[in-house]
C-alpha positions in Angstrom: -11.0 -11.8 22.6 -11.3 -11.8 19.0 -13.1 -8.6 19.1 -10.0 -6.9 20.4 -8.1 -7.8 17.4 -10.6 -6.9 14.9 -10.6 -3.3 16.8 -6.6 -3.3 16.8 -6.7 -3.8 12.9 -9.7 -1.0 12.2 -7.5 1.4 14.9 -4.9 0.7 12.5 -6.5 1.8 9.7 -8.4 4.7 10.8 -5.4 6.3 12.8 -3.2 5.9 9.7 -5.9 7.6 7.4 -5.8 10.4 9.5 -2.4 11.6 8.7 -3.3 12.4 4.8 -6.5 14.0 5.2 -5.0 16.5 8.6 -1.7 17.4 6.3 -3.5 18.3 3.1 -5.9 20.1 5.1 -3.6 21.9 7.3 -1.6 22.8 4.3 -4.6 24.4 2.7 -4.6 21.7 -0.2 -7.7 19.8 -1.7 -7.6 16.2 -1.3 -10.1 13.3 -2.0 -12.5 12.0 0.9 -15.4 10.0 0.4 -17.7 13.6 0.3 -16.2 14.4 -2.9 -17.8 14.0 -6.3 -17.1 11.9 -7.4 -16.4 9.6 -4.5 -12.9 9.4 -3.3 -11.8 10.3 -6.4 -12.4 14.3 -6.7 -11.3 16.7 -4.6 -13.0 18.0 -0.8 -11.8 21.3 0.4 -9.5 21.9 3.3 -11.9 22.6 5.6 -13.6 19.2 4.9 -10.1 17.2 4.8 -9.4 18.6 8.4 -12.8 17.6 10.1 -12.6 13.9 8.3 -9.2 13.6 9.7 -10.6 14.6 13.0 -13.7 11.8 12.9 -11.0 9.7 11.9 -8.9 10.4 14.6 -11.5 9.8 17.4 -13.4 6.5 15.8 -9.7 5.3 15.9 -9.1 6.3 19.2 -11.8 4.5 20.3 -11.2 1.6 18.5 -7.7 1.3 20.1 -9.3 1.5 23.8 -11.0 -1.6 22.6 -7.9 -3.4 21.2 -6.1 -3.7 24.6 -2.7 -3.1 22.6 0.3 -4.2 24.9 3.6 -5.4 24.5 3.0 -8.9 26.5 0.8 -9.8 23.7 2.5 -9.2 20.3 -0.5 -10.4 18.0 -2.3 -7.4 19.1 0.3 -5.2 18.4 1.3 -7.3 14.7 -2.7 -7.1 13.8 -2.7 -3.2 14.8 0.3 -2.4 12.3 -1.2 -4.8 9.7 -4.2 -2.5 9.8 -1.8 0.2 9.1 0.1 -1.3 6.5 -3.4 -2.1 4.8 -4.8 1.2 4.4 -1.6 2.5 3.6 -0.9 0.3 0.8 -4.6 0.4 -0.3 -4.4 4.1 -0.4 -1.1 4.6 -2.3 -2.6 2.0 -5.2 -5.7 3.9 -5.4 -4.5 7.2 -5.6 -1.9 6.2 -8.0 -4.6 4.9 -10.4 -6.6 7.9 -10.2 -3.9 9.7 -11.7 -3.7 7.3 -14.6 -7.9 7.8 -15.3 
């Protein structure tokens, strides 16, 4: 049962991380990815961002299948949204500091 909650948390993280990379990529804008140099700080091409967003989407979807989210189990939804909140807040802080370096 615990693995369903862990899967739900990480599903939220991966699915939320899909959005910025996909939007920047299809807009033709470079954006940091784990493949940029320096890692996570430098800019990756729009194509790399689209590919990275699709990888995040597939992994997030696979984790979501294992998570078994349900309205009958509010804790599963809370954990899923906690994953979304965690990665969103972390990235907002991380990328804000990038511009101060």
